[in-house]
C-alpha positions as CSV (number, residue, x, y, z in Angstrom):
1,M,-3.2,-25.5,19.8
2,E,-2.6,-22.9,16.6
3,K,-3.2,-24.0,13.2
4,T,-0.5,-23.9,10.5
5,F,-1.4,-22.8,7.4
6,H,0.7,-23.0,4.3
7,K,2.4,-19.8,4.1
8,Y,2.1,-18.4,0.2
9,S,4.7,-16.1,-0.8
10,F,3.3,-13.1,-0.8
11,E,3.6,-13.5,2.9
12,N,7.4,-13.4,3.2
13,L,7.6,-9.9,1.4
14,E,8.9,-7.0,4.0
15,V,6.4,-4.3,1.7
16,W,3.7,-6.9,1.6
17,Q,4.1,-7.0,5.3
18,M,4.8,-3.1,5.7
19,A,1.8,-2.3,3.5
20,K,-0.4,-4.2,5.5
21,D,0.3,-3.0,8.3
22,F,0.1,0.4,6.7
23,V,-3.9,-0.4,6.0
24,K,-4.6,-0.7,9.9
25,D,-3.0,2.7,10.4
26,I,-4.8,4.4,7.6
27,Y,-7.8,2.3,9.0
28,L,-7.7,4.3,12.5
29,L,-6.8,7.2,11.5
30,T,-9.8,7.5,8.9
31,N,-11.8,6.7,12.3
32,T,-11.1,10.2,13.2
33,F,-12.7,11.9,10.5
34,P,-15.6,13.7,9.9
35,N,-19.1,11.3,9.9
36,F,-19.7,13.4,6.7
37,E,-16.8,12.1,4.8
38,K,-17.2,8.4,5.5
39,Y,-18.9,7.7,1.4
40,S,-16.1,10.1,0.2
41,L,-13.0,11.2,1.6
42,T,-12.4,7.9,4.3
43,S,-14.1,5.6,2.4
44,H,-11.7,6.6,-0.5
45,I,-8.7,6.5,1.4
46,N,-9.0,2.9,2.6
47,R,-10.1,1.2,-0.5
48,A,-6.5,3.0,-2.0
49,A,-5.0,1.3,1.4
50,I,-6.4,-1.6,0.8
51,S,-5.6,-1.8,-2.8
52,I,-1.5,-1.5,-2.1
53,A,-1.4,-4.9,0.1
54,S,-3.5,-6.7,-2.7
55,N,-1.6,-5.9,-5.5
56,I,0.8,-7.0,-4.0
57,A,-0.5,-10.3,-3.2
58,E,-2.1,-10.7,-6.4
59,G,1.1,-9.4,-8.5
60,S,3.2,-12.4,-7.0
61,T,0.7,-14.8,-8.0
62,R,1.7,-13.8,-11.2
63,T,3.8,-16.4,-13.2
64,N,5.8,-13.9,-15.7
65,F,8.1,-10.7,-14.4
66,K,6.1,-8.1,-16.8
67,D,2.3,-9.0,-15.1
68,Q,4.3,-9.1,-11.7
69,A,6.1,-5.7,-12.3
70,R,2.6,-4.1,-13.4
71,F,0.8,-5.1,-10.1
72,S,3.7,-3.2,-8.1
73,Q,3.2,-0.4,-10.5
74,I,-0.9,-0.4,-9.8
75,A,0.5,-0.6,-5.7
76,Y,2.5,2.1,-6.3
77,G,-0.4,4.4,-8.1
78,S,-2.6,3.2,-4.8
79,L,0.4,4.2,-2.6
80,M,0.6,7.7,-4.3
81,E,-3.1,8.5,-4.0
82,I,-3.4,8.3,-0.1
83,L,-0.2,10.8,-0.2
84,C,-2.5,12.7,-2.3
85,Q,-5.7,12.2,0.2
86,I,-3.8,12.8,3.0
87,I,-2.3,16.0,2.1
88,I,-5.6,17.3,1.1
89,A,-6.8,15.9,4.7
90,R,-4.4,18.1,6.6
91,E,-5.6,20.8,5.0
92,L,-9.4,20.2,6.0
93,N,-7.8,19.9,9.4
94,Y,-9.1,16.1,10.0
95,I,-4.9,14.8,10.9
96,N,-2.7,16.5,12.7
97,D,0.9,17.8,12.2
98,E,2.6,14.9,13.4
99,D,-0.1,12.2,12.7
100,Y,0.7,13.6,8.7
101,Y,4.5,13.2,8.9
102,K,4.8,9.6,10.7
103,L,2.0,8.8,7.2
104,R,4.6,10.4,5.3
105,K,7.2,8.7,6.4
106,K,6.0,5.4,5.7
107,I,4.7,6.0,2.4
108,E,8.0,7.0,1.6
109,T,9.5,3.5,3.0
110,I,6.8,1.7,1.4
111,S,7.5,3.8,-2.0
112,F,10.7,2.5,-1.8
113,K,9.7,-0.7,-1.0
114,I,8.1,-1.7,-4.2
115,N,10.2,0.3,-6.4
116,S,12.9,-1.6,-5.5
117,L,10.3,-4.7,-6.0
118,R,9.0,-3.6,-9.2
119,K,13.2,-3.2,-10.4
120,Y,13.9,-6.5,-9.3
121,Q,10.9,-7.9,-11.5
122,L,11.9,-5.5,-14.6
123,K,15.3,-6.8,-14.3
124,K,14.0,-10.1,-14.3
125,I,11.7,-9.4,-17.7
126,T,15.2,-9.0,-19.6
127,T,17.4,-11.6,-18.0
128,K,14.7,-14.2,-18.8
129,Q,14.2,-13.2,-22.0
């Protein structure tokens, strides 16, 4: 028997769902990095990936749109960190071209969605006051 739980608002956000799935993609990818990168590049990329989904979730709990937009901006910043890191990982030959291009496409899609969410939140600030 499957248990049902209350569904929180962030769980309904397509951008959060994409960010959550992106974490899994990143973890699978960094699992192939050399062992000596375990506590440096691997750890940094993984933490940045988790930060995206986490900040979207945390921002959704804020009661004002200014705070929500701030957390969306932090999520976007973490996404750009990952872009920087996968560029470096590619140059170090830790990522092949095919995986790099797939990740780039996902980053592009998630970035558009985060920016759309942030624009909505910022628009709500001006219409609420």
